[in-house]
C-alpha positions as CSV (number, residue, x, y, z in Angstrom):
1,M,0.0,0.0,0.0
2,L,1.3,3.5,-0.9
3,S,2.1,5.6,2.1
4,E,0.3,9.0,2.4
5,K,2.4,11.8,1.0
6,R,3.6,14.0,3.9
7,N,4.0,17.8,3.9
8,K,7.4,19.3,3.5
9,R,9.0,20.3,6.8
10,I,10.9,23.6,7.4
11,L,13.1,24.3,10.3
12,V,13.7,28.0,10.9
13,L,16.9,28.9,12.6
14,C,16.8,32.6,13.6
15,P,18.5,34.9,16.1
16,Y,15.5,36.2,18.0
17,P,12.2,34.8,19.5
18,H,9.0,35.2,17.6
19,D,7.4,38.6,17.3
20,Y,10.1,40.5,19.1
21,V,12.1,42.3,16.4
22,P,10.9,44.1,13.2
23,A,13.7,42.5,11.1
24,Q,12.1,39.1,11.5
25,R,8.5,40.2,11.7
26,L,8.6,42.2,8.5
27,K,10.5,39.6,6.6
28,F,9.6,35.9,7.1
29,E,7.5,35.7,10.3
30,Q,4.4,37.1,8.7
31,Y,4.5,34.4,6.0
32,Y,4.2,31.4,8.4
33,S,0.5,31.0,7.9
34,N,0.9,31.2,4.2
35,W,3.6,28.5,4.2
36,Q,1.4,26.2,6.3
37,E,-1.6,26.8,4.1
38,N,0.5,25.7,1.1
39,G,1.6,22.4,2.6
40,F,4.7,23.2,4.7
41,E,5.1,22.2,8.4
42,L,7.1,24.6,10.5
43,E,9.4,24.5,13.5
44,I,11.0,27.7,14.8
45,S,14.3,27.6,16.8
46,P,15.6,31.0,17.9
47,F,19.1,31.3,19.3
48,I,18.0,33.9,21.9
49,S,15.3,33.0,24.4
50,E,12.5,35.4,25.3
51,R,14.0,35.9,28.8
52,T,17.4,36.8,27.3
53,Q,15.9,39.0,24.7
54,K,14.4,41.3,27.4
55,I,17.8,42.2,28.7
56,L,19.9,41.8,25.6
57,Y,20.1,45.5,24.7
58,K,20.1,46.8,28.3
59,K,23.2,48.1,30.1
60,G,24.8,45.5,32.3
61,H,23.2,42.1,33.0
62,L,26.4,40.4,31.9
63,F,25.7,37.2,33.8
64,G,22.3,36.9,32.3
65,K,23.6,37.6,28.8
66,A,26.4,35.1,29.2
67,L,23.9,32.4,30.4
68,G,21.5,33.2,27.6
69,T,24.3,32.9,25.0
70,L,25.4,29.5,26.5
71,S,21.8,28.3,26.3
72,G,21.6,29.4,22.7
73,Y,24.7,27.4,21.8
74,L,23.2,24.3,23.5
75,R,20.0,24.8,21.6
76,R,21.8,24.9,18.3
77,F,23.8,21.8,19.3
78,R,20.5,20.0,20.0
79,D,19.2,21.2,16.6
80,L,22.0,19.3,14.9
81,F,20.4,16.0,16.0
82,R,17.1,16.7,14.3
83,L,18.1,18.4,11.1
84,H,17.6,15.1,9.2
85,Q,13.8,15.4,10.0
86,Y,13.4,18.5,7.8
87,D,13.3,19.1,4.1
88,V,14.5,22.7,4.3
89,V,16.6,24.6,6.9
90,Y,15.8,28.3,6.7
91,I,18.5,30.5,8.3
92,F,18.0,34.2,9.0
93,L,21.1,36.3,9.5
94,W,23.1,33.9,11.6
95,T,22.9,30.6,13.4
96,T,25.4,31.4,16.2
97,P,26.9,34.9,16.9
98,F,30.6,34.3,17.5
99,G,33.7,32.7,16.1
100,P,34.4,31.0,12.8
101,P,31.7,29.1,10.9
102,L,32.0,25.8,12.8
103,M,28.3,25.3,13.6
104,E,27.4,26.6,10.1
105,R,29.5,23.9,8.5
106,M,27.9,21.1,10.6
107,I,24.4,22.4,9.8
108,R,25.2,22.6,6.1
109,R,26.5,19.0,6.1
110,L,23.4,17.7,7.8
111,A,20.7,19.8,6.1
112,K,19.0,18.4,3.1
113,K,18.4,21.9,1.6
114,Q,19.4,25.3,3.0
115,V,17.9,28.7,2.4
116,Y,19.7,31.8,3.8
117,D,17.9,35.1,4.3
118,I,20.0,38.2,4.8
119,D,18.5,41.7,5.1
120,D,21.3,43.5,6.9
121,L,25.0,44.2,6.3
122,V,25.9,41.8,9.1
123,Y,29.2,41.0,7.5
124,M,30.3,44.5,8.6
125,V,30.2,43.2,12.2
126,S,28.3,45.7,14.2
127,T,27.2,45.7,17.9
128,S,25.0,47.7,20.1
129,Q,26.5,50.4,22.4
130,H,25.9,48.2,25.5
131,N,27.6,45.1,24.0
132,K,30.6,46.6,22.2
133,F,33.0,44.3,24.1
134,I,31.8,41.3,22.0
135,K,32.7,42.8,18.7
136,P,36.2,41.2,18.5
137,F,34.5,37.8,18.8
138,K,32.3,38.3,15.7
139,S,33.4,37.3,12.2
140,A,32.3,38.0,8.7
141,S,33.4,34.5,7.7
142,K,30.2,33.1,9.1
143,I,28.1,35.2,6.8
144,N,30.2,34.6,3.8
145,Y,30.0,30.8,4.4
146,L,26.2,30.9,4.7
147,I,25.9,32.9,1.5
148,K,28.3,30.8,-0.5
149,N,27.0,27.4,0.7
150,S,23.3,27.8,0.8
151,D,21.1,26.3,-2.0
152,H,19.3,29.7,-2.3
153,V,19.8,33.2,-0.8
154,L,17.2,35.8,-0.1
155,V,18.4,39.4,-0.1
156,S,16.5,42.6,0.5
157,T,18.5,45.5,-1.1
158,D,20.7,46.2,-4.1
159,E,23.8,46.5,-1.8
160,L,23.1,42.9,-0.6
161,V,22.6,41.7,-4.2
162,A,26.0,43.1,-5.2
163,Y,27.7,41.5,-2.3
164,S,26.0,38.1,-2.3
165,K,26.2,37.6,-6.1
166,K,30.0,37.3,-5.8
167,L,29.5,34.2,-3.7
168,N,26.2,32.7,-4.9
169,E,24.2,33.2,-8.1
170,N,21.0,31.7,-6.7
171,L,19.4,34.9,-5.4
172,T,15.8,36.2,-4.9
173,I,15.1,39.7,-3.8
174,V,12.5,40.0,-1.0
175,P,12.5,43.3,0.8
176,A,10.7,44.2,4.1
177,T,7.0,43.7,3.4
178,I,3.7,44.3,5.2
179,D,0.5,42.5,6.0
180,I,-1.6,45.4,4.8
181,K,-4.9,44.0,6.1
182,R,-3.7,44.5,9.7
183,Y,-3.6,48.3,9.2
184,K,-7.0,49.9,9.3
185,Y,-7.4,52.7,6.7
186,P,-8.3,55.5,6.8
187,V,-8.1,56.4,10.5
188,E,-9.5,59.5,12.1
189,H,-6.9,61.2,14.3
190,E,-8.1,62.6,17.7
191,S,-5.2,65.0,18.4
192,D,-5.8,68.7,17.8
193,K,-2.1,69.0,17.0
194,V,-0.3,67.7,13.9
195,V,1.5,64.5,15.2
196,I,5.0,64.0,13.8
197,G,6.0,60.4,14.5
198,W,9.1,58.2,14.5
199,S,9.2,54.4,15.1
200,G,12.3,52.4,15.7
201,S,14.3,51.1,18.7
202,H,16.9,52.2,21.3
203,T,19.6,51.1,18.8
204,T,18.3,53.3,15.9
205,S,17.0,56.3,17.9
206,K,20.4,57.9,17.4
207,Y,19.3,58.6,13.8
208,L,16.4,60.7,15.1
209,H,18.9,62.8,17.0
210,L,20.3,63.8,13.6
211,I,17.4,66.2,13.3
212,D,17.2,67.5,16.9
213,G,17.6,71.1,15.7
214,V,14.8,70.6,13.1
215,L,12.4,69.2,15.7
216,R,13.1,72.0,18.2
217,Y,12.5,74.7,15.6
218,I,9.3,73.1,14.3
219,S,8.0,72.5,17.9
220,Q,8.5,76.2,18.8
221,K,6.9,77.5,15.6
222,Y,3.9,75.3,15.1
223,P,1.3,73.5,17.2
224,V,2.7,70.0,16.8
225,K,3.4,66.9,18.9
226,I,6.4,64.6,18.5
227,M,5.8,61.0,19.1
228,V,8.7,58.5,19.5
229,M,8.0,54.8,19.7
230,G,10.6,52.2,20.6
231,D,13.1,54.0,22.8
232,D,11.6,54.7,26.3
233,D,14.7,56.7,27.3
234,F,14.7,59.1,24.3
235,V,15.3,62.7,25.5
236,L,15.0,66.0,23.5
237,D,14.7,69.1,25.6
238,G,12.4,71.9,24.5
239,V,10.0,69.7,22.5
240,D,6.4,68.6,23.2
241,M,7.1,64.9,23.1
242,E,5.3,61.7,23.9
243,L,7.2,58.5,24.3
244,L,5.3,55.4,23.2
245,H,6.4,52.0,24.6
246,W,6.7,49.4,21.9
247,T,4.7,46.2,22.2
248,A,3.6,43.9,19.4
249,E,0.0,44.5,20.5
250,T,0.1,48.3,20.4
251,E,2.6,48.9,17.5
252,I,0.1,49.4,14.8
253,S,-2.4,51.5,16.8
254,N,0.5,53.7,17.9
255,I,1.8,54.3,14.3
256,Q,-1.8,55.2,13.3
257,K,-1.7,58.1,15.7
258,F,0.9,59.8,13.5
259,D,0.1,62.4,10.8
260,I,3.6,62.4,9.4
261,G,6.3,59.7,9.5
262,L,10.0,60.5,9.9
263,H,12.9,58.5,8.6
264,P,16.3,60.3,9.1
265,L,19.4,58.3,8.3
266,P,23.2,59.0,8.2
267,D,25.2,58.6,5.0
268,E,26.9,55.3,6.0
269,Q,27.4,52.1,4.2
270,W,25.4,50.2,6.8
271,V,22.3,52.1,5.8
272,H,22.4,50.7,2.3
273,G,21.7,47.2,3.6
274,K,18.4,48.3,5.2
275,S,15.2,47.6,3.3
276,G,13.1,50.2,5.2
277,G,10.9,48.2,7.6
278,K,9.5,51.3,9.3
279,L,8.8,52.9,5.9
280,V,6.5,50.1,4.8
281,Q,4.7,50.4,8.2
282,Y,4.3,54.1,7.7
283,M,2.9,53.4,4.2
284,A,0.5,50.7,5.4
285,A,-0.8,53.2,7.9
286,G,-1.4,55.7,5.1
287,L,1.2,58.3,6.2
288,P,3.1,60.9,4.2
289,I,6.8,60.3,4.9
290,I,9.8,62.6,5.1
291,A,13.1,60.6,4.7
292,T,16.8,61.2,4.1
293,A,17.6,61.1,0.4
294,I,19.8,58.1,0.5
295,G,20.1,54.5,-0.6
296,P,17.1,52.2,-0.3
297,N,14.8,55.2,0.5
298,Y,14.7,56.0,-3.2
299,K,13.1,52.6,-3.8
300,V,10.0,53.3,-1.8
301,I,9.7,57.1,-1.5
302,K,8.6,58.8,-4.7
303,D,9.5,62.5,-4.0
304,G,6.3,64.6,-4.0
305,Y,4.1,61.5,-4.4
306,N,4.0,59.6,-1.1
307,G,6.5,61.8,0.8
308,F,9.6,63.9,0.4
309,L,13.3,63.0,0.2
310,V,15.5,65.6,1.8
311,K,19.2,66.2,2.0
312,D,19.8,68.8,4.7
313,E,18.3,70.5,7.7
314,Q,16.8,73.3,5.6
315,E,14.9,70.8,3.5
316,W,13.7,69.0,6.5
317,V,12.2,72.2,7.8
318,E,10.8,73.2,4.5
319,K,9.0,69.9,3.9
320,L,7.8,69.6,7.4
321,E,6.3,73.0,7.1
322,I,4.5,72.1,3.9
323,L,2.9,69.1,5.4
324,I,2.0,70.8,8.7
325,K,0.2,73.6,6.9
326,D,-1.6,71.5,4.3
327,A,-3.9,68.8,5.7
328,Q,-5.2,67.9,2.2
329,L,-1.7,67.2,1.0
330,R,-1.1,65.0,4.0
331,K,-4.2,63.1,3.1
332,Q,-3.4,62.7,-0.6
333,M,0.2,61.6,0.1
334,G,-1.0,59.2,2.8
335,Y,-3.4,57.7,0.3
336,N,-0.5,57.4,-2.2
337,S,1.6,55.7,0.5
338,R,-1.0,53.1,1.2
339,K,-1.6,52.4,-2.5
340,F,2.1,52.0,-3.1
341,A,2.4,49.5,-0.2
342,E,-0.6,47.5,-1.4
343,E,0.7,47.2,-5.0
344,N,4.4,46.8,-4.3
345,L,5.3,45.7,-0.7
346,S,2.4,43.6,0.6
347,V,2.5,40.0,1.8
348,E,0.2,39.1,-1.1
349,V,2.7,40.3,-3.6
350,Y,5.7,38.4,-2.2
351,A,4.1,35.2,-0.8
352,P,4.5,33.5,-4.2
353,K,8.2,34.3,-4.3
354,Y,8.9,32.3,-1.1
355,L,6.8,29.4,-2.3
356,E,8.6,29.4,-5.6
357,V,12.0,29.1,-3.8
358,F,10.8,26.3,-1.5
359,N,9.1,24.3,-4.3
360,R,12.2,24.6,-6.5
361,L,14.5,23.0,-3.9
């Protein structure tokens, strides 16, 4: 008697626990249900536990971080003994954080098929300000090995395409995308002030400080409120500001409080590896966006259509003033943002690309 055909099985090896970081949530996590609906069984194995994640980017907690790292390595070691059960091993960014690619070599030897997803310039070896002491223990060789030896590589920006193509020709571009249905549109705003908002994290809030002078000037001249989500310790004196604590449950409703979305960036190579996760969230919420005229921002911001691309403080002020004064323009640009996200950056658009990769292996 013929045995019943089983579903393909995927083991996801990722750095962070589910629904904790935008990099994972706006890339592959939001596709889990689609993969399952199309005949794939999933198992998720994060290196970092939820307990460790809560202290990872805080100052101190060295013992807790060390213990969490050790637990992560033990988890990966256990993963080795079950790799044979899966048809595809899906790796995001890295499998282990330190040293040469020893674990990566063992996984590759045991995995039937391997997909590598890279959406950051992790080969540049960066660390957060509270964990700089670990930088000497990181190595680009891990990333290069994963790119070169995977059956297929998913990349998110032109910079990553150029780098990865030197090592592996089997590439598919999948940028940060959005489950547009989760964002109610349009939304009526309750504030009597124009709300200028920024969403990010404690590690990226330094970029918002690039326009401190702009925000002070605008706050003194116009009846606006500045909302900052993702960094509970952000401080900017002289500005009417509200700090919004990030949670997965309140993220969308908080972004929908904004009237204008901000995305300032420095002119650094690191930026060219980013696929603009917060930008697609702003667009899904139907916001006009003002962003630094650099790198990947040109891919999603059409100047004068769904926002403005600016190059210096004077332009930041000019474009903010235009949007603050013109509610109708904010509404039209917000509509254009939403439309662009629906047509170009939605889960519905990119779901077939993932399935095509899996089915081809």
